C-alpha positions as CSV (number, residue, x, y, z in Angstrom):
1,X,222.5,189.6,2.9
2,X,222.3,187.2,5.9
3,X,225.7,186.4,7.3
4,X,226.1,182.7,8.2
5,X,228.7,181.0,10.4
6,X,229.9,177.4,10.5
7,X,227.6,175.5,12.8
8,X,224.5,177.6,12.0
9,X,221.3,175.6,11.4
10,X,219.7,176.4,8.0
11,X,216.9,175.2,5.7
12,X,216.4,175.3,2.0
13,X,213.8,177.5,0.3
14,X,211.2,175.5,-1.7
15,X,212.6,172.2,-0.3
16,X,212.4,170.1,2.8
17,X,216.2,169.9,3.2
18,X,217.6,171.2,6.5
19,X,221.1,171.0,7.9
20,X,224.1,172.6,9.5
21,X,226.6,174.9,7.8
22,X,230.0,173.1,7.3
23,X,231.9,175.6,5.1
24,X,231.3,179.1,3.7
25,X,232.6,180.0,0.2
26,X,232.4,183.3,-1.8
27,X,228.8,183.0,-3.0
28,X,227.8,179.6,-1.6
29,X,227.6,177.5,1.6
30,X,228.1,173.8,2.1
31,X,225.7,172.2,4.5
32,X,225.4,168.7,6.0
33,X,221.8,167.6,5.8
34,X,219.9,165.7,8.5
35,X,220.6,162.5,6.5
36,X,224.4,163.1,6.7
37,X,224.9,164.2,3.0
38,X,226.8,167.4,2.0
39,X,225.0,169.8,-0.3
40,X,226.1,173.2,-1.8
41,X,223.7,176.1,-2.1
42,X,223.8,179.8,-3.1
43,X,223.1,182.2,-0.2
44,X,219.7,183.1,-1.7
45,X,218.6,179.5,-1.7
46,X,218.8,179.1,2.2
47,X,217.4,180.7,5.3
48,X,218.2,180.4,9.0
49,X,216.4,177.4,10.6
50,X,215.0,179.3,13.7
51,X,212.7,177.6,16.1
52,X,209.4,179.2,17.2
53,X,210.7,180.2,20.7
54,X,213.9,181.8,19.2
55,X,211.8,183.7,16.6
56,X,209.5,185.1,19.3
57,X,212.4,186.3,21.5
58,X,214.2,187.8,18.5
59,X,211.1,189.7,17.4
60,X,210.4,191.0,20.9
61,X,214.0,192.2,21.3
62,X,213.8,194.2,18.0
63,X,210.5,195.8,19.0
64,X,211.8,197.0,22.4
65,X,214.8,198.7,20.8
66,X,212.8,200.5,18.1
67,X,211.1,203.9,18.6
68,X,207.4,203.9,18.0
69,X,206.6,204.4,14.4
70,X,203.5,204.7,12.3
71,X,202.5,201.3,11.0
72,X,203.2,201.0,7.3
73,X,200.3,200.1,5.1
74,X,201.0,196.7,3.7
75,X,201.0,196.3,0.0
76,X,198.0,194.4,-1.2
77,X,200.4,192.6,-3.5
78,X,202.0,190.8,-0.6
79,X,199.0,190.6,1.8
80,X,198.0,187.2,0.5
81,X,201.1,185.6,1.9
82,X,200.5,187.0,5.4
83,X,196.8,186.1,5.5
84,X,197.6,182.5,4.6
85,X,200.1,182.3,7.4
86,X,202.7,180.7,5.2
87,X,205.9,181.7,6.8
88,X,208.1,180.2,4.1
89,X,206.3,182.1,1.3
90,X,206.6,185.3,3.3
91,X,210.4,184.8,3.7
92,X,210.7,184.0,0.1
93,X,208.9,187.3,-0.8
94,X,211.2,189.2,1.5
95,X,214.2,187.8,-0.3
96,X,212.7,188.9,-3.6
97,X,212.2,192.4,-2.1
98,X,215.8,192.5,-1.0
99,X,217.2,191.5,-4.4
100,X,215.0,194.1,-6.1
101,X,216.0,197.0,-3.8
102,X,219.7,196.1,-4.1
103,X,219.7,196.0,-7.9
104,X,217.3,198.8,-8.8
105,X,217.4,202.1,-7.0
106,X,214.5,203.8,-8.7
107,X,212.1,201.1,-7.7
108,X,209.7,201.9,-10.6
109,X,206.7,199.6,-10.5
110,X,207.1,198.5,-14.2
111,X,210.8,197.5,-13.7
112,X,209.9,196.2,-10.2
113,X,207.6,193.6,-11.7
114,X,210.2,192.5,-14.3
115,X,212.8,192.2,-11.6
116,X,210.5,190.2,-9.4
117,X,209.7,187.8,-12.1
118,X,213.5,187.4,-13.0
119,X,214.7,186.8,-9.4
120,X,211.7,184.6,-8.5
121,X,212.7,182.3,-11.4
122,X,216.3,182.3,-10.4
123,X,215.5,181.4,-6.8
124,X,213.2,178.5,-7.7
125,X,215.3,177.1,-10.6
126,X,218.7,177.2,-9.0
127,X,220.1,173.6,-9.1
128,X,221.5,172.2,-5.9
129,X,224.4,169.9,-5.9
130,X,223.8,166.4,-4.6
131,X,226.0,164.4,-2.3
132,X,227.5,161.0,-3.2
133,X,226.3,158.5,-5.8
134,X,227.0,154.9,-4.8
135,X,227.1,152.0,-7.3
136,X,227.7,148.3,-6.5
137,X,229.6,146.6,-9.3
138,X,229.3,143.1,-8.0
139,X,228.0,141.1,-10.9
140,X,224.9,139.8,-9.1
141,X,223.8,143.4,-8.4
142,X,223.7,144.4,-12.1
143,X,220.6,144.3,-14.2
144,X,220.0,141.3,-16.5
145,X,223.1,139.4,-15.3
146,X,223.8,135.8,-16.4
147,X,226.2,133.5,-14.6
148,X,226.7,131.6,-17.9
149,X,228.7,134.4,-19.5
150,X,232.5,134.0,-19.9
151,X,234.7,135.8,-17.3
152,X,235.9,138.4,-19.8
153,X,232.3,139.3,-20.8
154,X,231.3,139.7,-17.2
155,X,234.3,142.0,-16.6
156,X,233.3,144.1,-19.6
157,X,229.7,144.4,-18.4
158,X,230.9,145.5,-14.9
159,X,233.3,148.1,-16.4
160,X,230.5,149.5,-18.7
161,X,228.2,149.7,-15.6
162,X,230.9,151.8,-13.9
163,X,231.3,154.1,-16.8
164,X,227.5,154.6,-17.2
165,X,227.1,155.1,-13.5
166,X,229.7,157.9,-13.5
167,X,228.1,159.6,-16.5
168,X,224.7,159.4,-14.8
169,X,226.1,160.9,-11.6
170,X,227.6,163.8,-13.6
171,X,224.3,164.5,-15.4
172,X,222.4,164.5,-12.1
173,X,224.9,166.9,-10.5
174,X,226.4,164.7,-7.9
175,X,229.7,165.7,-6.3
176,X,231.2,162.3,-5.8
177,X,230.8,158.6,-6.9
178,X,231.7,155.5,-4.9
179,X,232.2,152.4,-7.0
180,X,232.0,149.2,-4.9
181,X,234.1,146.6,-6.8
182,X,235.2,144.3,-4.0
183,X,238.8,143.1,-3.6
184,X,239.0,139.6,-4.8
185,X,241.9,139.2,-7.3
186,X,241.8,142.9,-8.0
187,X,241.1,142.5,-11.7
188,X,237.9,144.7,-11.8
189,X,239.5,147.3,-9.5
190,X,242.5,147.5,-11.8
191,X,240.3,148.0,-14.9
192,X,238.2,150.7,-13.2
193,X,241.3,152.6,-12.0
194,X,242.8,152.3,-15.5
195,X,239.7,153.9,-17.0
196,X,239.6,156.7,-14.3
197,X,243.3,157.5,-15.0
198,X,242.7,157.7,-18.8
199,X,239.8,160.2,-18.2
200,X,241.9,162.2,-15.6
201,X,239.4,161.6,-12.7
202,X,240.7,162.3,-9.2
203,X,240.1,159.1,-7.3
204,X,241.2,157.3,-4.1
205,X,240.3,154.4,-1.9
206,X,236.9,154.9,-0.2
207,X,236.4,154.9,3.6
208,X,238.2,151.8,4.9
209,X,235.8,151.5,7.9
210,X,232.8,151.2,5.6
211,X,234.2,149.5,2.5
212,X,237.5,147.9,3.7
213,X,239.6,147.9,0.5
214,X,236.8,147.1,-1.8
215,X,235.6,150.5,-3.1
216,X,237.0,153.6,-4.9
217,X,235.8,157.2,-4.4
218,X,235.8,159.5,-7.4
219,X,235.5,163.3,-7.4
220,X,233.4,164.8,-10.2
């Protein structure tokens, strides 16, 4: 398995996401994407993001240290990836090979195909965690708002929007939610925090530099 360090540049298999390693867990790594969001991936979902020059130098260094060997005949099964010149597919195939060899010593062709299908599905289907879901609760930002509604009805619609937004973020696998409620008289903020406490959500004031005292950050 590739060993990563904090600060390493990586990219995601079957995705355009690239970023820098921020934290390394037991089976996962947390990266900060080029857009500034944090994502969590399993080790087999990422690869080092190596530039072309680095890749050439690395391959030359390996070749110089190796003793001359007979060239192995490439399997026709994997030849298609090489001839197409698709580096990402080739690296994906190498990851499949590694998983197969680690989990099945006999390497029988029948079981090999089954394992390949199994791990290929796991690598592609693995669900990544998203960053932060932001929802503006100002009444004018909500759908189908009407300024003619009584104040207590407006407050109820804002609170329902907050609850629905949190549920949506959970269903879409976000890690955090920021609810922008504004400061004002603090009525909406108080109702939102009352709901969060009743549901045992961990919450705190969002970044003061960006939201002043008008937003609450929630951990999912």
